[in-house]
C-alpha positions as CSV (number, residue, x, y, z in Angstrom):
1,M,-20.1,4.5,-86.8
2,D,-21.4,1.2,-86.1
3,A,-22.7,2.4,-82.7
4,M,-24.4,5.2,-84.4
5,V,-25.9,2.6,-87.0
6,E,-27.2,0.3,-84.1
7,T,-28.5,3.4,-82.3
8,E,-30.6,4.5,-85.5
9,T,-31.7,0.5,-85.8
10,L,-33.2,0.5,-82.1
11,Q,-34.9,3.7,-82.6
12,G,-36.5,2.4,-86.0
13,S,-37.4,-0.7,-84.3
14,K,-39.2,1.3,-81.3
15,I,-40.8,3.5,-83.7
16,E,-42.1,0.4,-85.9
17,R,-43.3,-1.4,-82.5
18,S,-45.1,1.5,-81.5
19,K,-46.9,1.9,-84.8
20,A,-47.7,-1.5,-85.0
21,K,-49.2,-1.3,-81.3
22,R,-51.3,1.7,-82.3
23,R,-52.4,-0.1,-85.6
24,N,-53.6,-3.2,-83.7
25,A,-55.3,-1.1,-81.0
26,I,-57.2,0.7,-83.6
27,L,-58.4,-2.8,-85.5
28,D,-59.4,-4.2,-81.9
29,A,-61.4,-1.0,-81.5
30,A,-62.9,-1.6,-84.9
31,R,-63.8,-5.0,-84.0
32,D,-65.4,-4.0,-80.7
33,I,-67.5,-1.5,-82.6
34,L,-68.8,-3.8,-85.3
35,R,-69.4,-6.6,-82.5
36,G,-71.6,-3.9,-80.6
37,G,-73.6,-2.9,-83.4
38,E,-74.6,0.2,-81.7
39,E,-72.2,2.7,-83.0
40,E,-71.2,3.9,-86.3
41,L,-67.5,2.9,-87.5
42,S,-65.9,6.1,-88.1
43,M,-62.5,7.4,-87.8
44,R,-63.3,9.7,-84.8
45,A,-65.2,6.4,-82.9
46,L,-62.1,4.4,-83.8
47,A,-59.8,7.0,-82.3
48,K,-61.9,7.5,-79.2
49,R,-62.2,3.5,-78.7
50,A,-58.3,3.3,-79.3
51,N,-57.3,6.0,-76.9
52,V,-55.3,7.7,-80.0
53,S,-55.5,11.3,-81.1
54,L,-57.8,11.6,-84.3
55,A,-55.1,12.0,-86.9
56,T,-53.5,8.5,-85.9
57,P,-56.2,6.3,-87.7
58,Y,-55.8,8.7,-90.7
59,N,-52.0,8.6,-90.5
60,L,-52.1,4.7,-90.1
61,F,-54.8,3.4,-92.4
62,G,-55.7,6.7,-94.5
63,A,-59.2,6.1,-94.6
64,K,-62.2,3.7,-93.2
65,Q,-61.5,1.5,-96.3
66,G,-58.0,1.2,-95.1
67,V,-59.2,-0.1,-91.8
68,M,-61.6,-2.6,-93.2
69,I,-59.0,-4.1,-95.5
70,A,-56.4,-4.2,-92.6
71,L,-59.3,-5.8,-90.6
72,L,-60.0,-8.5,-93.5
73,R,-56.0,-9.1,-94.0
74,R,-55.5,-9.6,-90.1
75,E,-58.7,-12.2,-90.1
76,G,-57.4,-13.9,-93.3
77,A,-53.9,-14.4,-92.1
78,H,-55.3,-16.0,-88.7
79,F,-57.5,-18.0,-90.8
80,L,-54.8,-19.5,-92.9
81,E,-52.5,-20.0,-90.0
82,T,-55.7,-22.5,-88.6
83,L,-55.7,-24.3,-91.9
84,N,-52.0,-24.9,-92.1
85,E,-51.8,-26.5,-88.3
86,E,-53.4,-29.6,-89.2
87,R,-54.1,-31.0,-92.7
88,S,-55.5,-34.3,-93.5
89,E,-53.5,-36.6,-95.6
90,N,-56.4,-36.8,-98.1
91,S,-56.4,-33.9,-100.5
92,I,-60.4,-33.7,-101.2
93,E,-60.8,-34.1,-97.3
94,R,-58.7,-30.7,-97.1
95,V,-61.1,-29.1,-99.1
96,F,-63.8,-29.8,-96.5
97,E,-61.5,-29.0,-93.7
98,F,-61.4,-25.4,-95.5
99,I,-65.2,-25.2,-95.0
100,D,-65.2,-26.4,-91.3
101,R,-62.5,-23.9,-90.2
102,M,-64.1,-20.9,-92.0
103,F,-67.5,-21.8,-89.9
104,D,-65.5,-22.3,-87.0
105,M,-64.2,-18.8,-87.4
106,Y,-67.5,-17.4,-87.7
107,R,-68.9,-19.3,-84.9
108,S,-65.9,-18.0,-82.5
109,D,-67.4,-14.6,-82.7
110,I,-70.8,-14.4,-84.4
111,P,-71.9,-10.6,-83.8
112,Y,-68.7,-9.5,-85.0
113,F,-68.4,-11.7,-88.2
114,Q,-72.1,-10.9,-89.0
115,A,-71.4,-7.1,-88.7
116,L,-68.5,-7.3,-90.7
117,L,-69.5,-9.6,-93.5
118,S,-72.9,-7.3,-93.6
119,T,-71.0,-4.2,-94.0
120,L,-68.8,-6.0,-97.0
121,F,-71.9,-7.3,-98.8
122,L,-73.5,-3.9,-98.5
123,S,-70.6,-1.9,-99.6
124,N,-70.1,-1.1,-103.5
125,D,-66.4,-1.1,-102.8
126,G,-64.6,-3.5,-105.2
127,A,-61.1,-3.5,-103.1
128,L,-63.2,-4.9,-100.2
129,R,-64.7,-7.6,-101.8
130,H,-61.4,-8.4,-103.6
131,E,-59.9,-8.7,-100.0
132,L,-62.5,-11.0,-98.9
133,R,-62.2,-13.3,-101.9
134,R,-58.7,-13.1,-102.8
135,P,-56.8,-15.2,-100.0
136,R,-59.8,-17.8,-100.3
137,V,-59.6,-18.4,-103.9
138,A,-55.8,-18.8,-103.9
139,Y,-56.1,-21.3,-101.0
140,L,-58.7,-23.2,-102.8
141,K,-56.4,-23.2,-106.0
142,R,-53.7,-24.7,-103.9
143,L,-55.9,-27.4,-102.5
144,L,-57.2,-28.4,-106.0
145,R,-53.8,-28.3,-107.3
146,E,-53.0,-31.0,-104.7
147,A,-56.0,-32.9,-105.5
148,V,-54.8,-33.3,-108.9
149,A,-51.2,-33.8,-108.3
150,S,-52.6,-36.7,-106.0
151,G,-54.8,-38.1,-108.7
152,E,-58.2,-37.8,-107.0
153,L,-59.1,-35.0,-109.5
154,G,-58.8,-35.1,-113.4
155,T,-55.7,-33.1,-114.9
156,D,-58.3,-31.5,-117.4
157,I,-60.1,-29.3,-115.0
158,S,-59.8,-25.4,-115.0
159,I,-58.4,-24.8,-111.3
160,G,-59.1,-20.9,-111.4
161,L,-62.6,-21.5,-112.8
162,V,-63.7,-24.2,-110.3
163,S,-62.0,-22.5,-107.3
164,R,-63.9,-19.2,-108.3
165,Q,-67.3,-21.4,-108.7
166,L,-66.7,-23.0,-105.1
167,L,-65.9,-19.8,-103.4
168,G,-68.9,-18.2,-105.1
169,L,-71.1,-20.8,-103.7
170,N,-69.6,-20.5,-100.1
171,I,-70.3,-16.6,-100.1
172,F,-74.0,-17.1,-101.5
173,F,-74.7,-19.4,-98.2
174,I,-72.7,-16.9,-96.1
175,Q,-74.7,-13.8,-97.2
176,E,-78.2,-15.7,-96.7
177,W,-76.8,-16.4,-93.1
178,V,-75.7,-12.7,-92.8
179,N,-79.2,-11.7,-94.0
180,G,-80.9,-13.9,-91.5
181,N,-82.4,-16.3,-94.3
182,M,-80.8,-19.4,-92.6
183,T,-78.7,-20.5,-89.6
184,L,-74.9,-20.7,-89.5
185,E,-75.2,-24.3,-89.4
186,R,-77.6,-24.5,-92.3
187,A,-75.3,-22.4,-94.5
188,C,-72.1,-24.7,-93.5
189,L,-74.1,-27.8,-94.5
190,E,-75.3,-26.5,-97.7
191,T,-71.8,-25.1,-98.4
192,E,-70.4,-28.6,-97.9
193,F,-73.2,-30.3,-99.8
194,G,-72.8,-27.8,-102.9
195,F,-68.9,-28.4,-102.8
196,S,-69.3,-32.2,-102.6
197,V,-71.6,-32.0,-105.6
198,I,-69.2,-30.2,-107.7
199,L,-66.2,-32.2,-106.7
200,L,-68.1,-35.3,-107.3
201,A,-68.4,-34.4,-111.1
202,L,-64.5,-33.9,-111.4
203,T,-63.1,-36.6,-109.2
204,K,-61.7,-39.7,-110.5
205,E,-63.0,-43.2,-109.6
206,A,-60.6,-43.6,-106.9
207,G,-62.3,-40.9,-104.9
208,R,-65.9,-41.0,-105.7
209,A,-67.0,-43.5,-103.3
210,S,-66.2,-41.2,-100.0
211,L,-67.9,-38.4,-102.1
212,V,-71.0,-40.3,-102.8
213,A,-71.3,-41.1,-99.1
214,R,-70.8,-37.4,-98.1
215,N,-73.3,-36.4,-100.3
216,M,-76.1,-38.9,-98.9
217,Q,-75.2,-37.9,-95.5
218,L,-75.5,-34.2,-96.1
219,E,-78.3,-34.7,-98.3
220,A,-80.2,-36.3,-95.2
221,Q,-79.1,-33.8,-92.8
222,I,-80.2,-31.0,-95.0
223,D,-83.8,-32.9,-95.8
């Protein structure tokens, strides 16, 4: 009986590994297609690029929306891993690490991320937009809670509201970059300055000096 269970478990593991391999192949194909910018991201194109049957993308993801959501989740998981690798001891500084790591991610593959984000911004699909915002808002909430706990931010702030405002500011400048209205570096500076201004209005006296200095430095760079 135990041998039968063990065999079934091994077979199940093998099936899951095979499925995961095909899922990753399709997501890699989607990334290549978006990066190239010359081919429509369709289930047929994904199947051909990933060297799987046409039915496979549908079976694993349901529809193109499922592929896009899986892409966003994979990128989001990788982004959060980089955020957790090395963290500043200063809770306010961690907020700016969040910005720097995000823009480092975009710099790592500019054509792909421009295409991915452009697809999201042009889409009316609320689920895709939610998938872009959800992990980022959650992480910003965590950072703000840490700053409140450390005494650098006041205890009377609305963490949910402030985190959404910060992310909205961030997304605005990212969209300006995607639309070709500013460089990626400018979008990063504008985001950092906006975050700094908002946090300066909320921080306690102990954290003000470093934020004032940051504001002056960023303002000089932007001008």
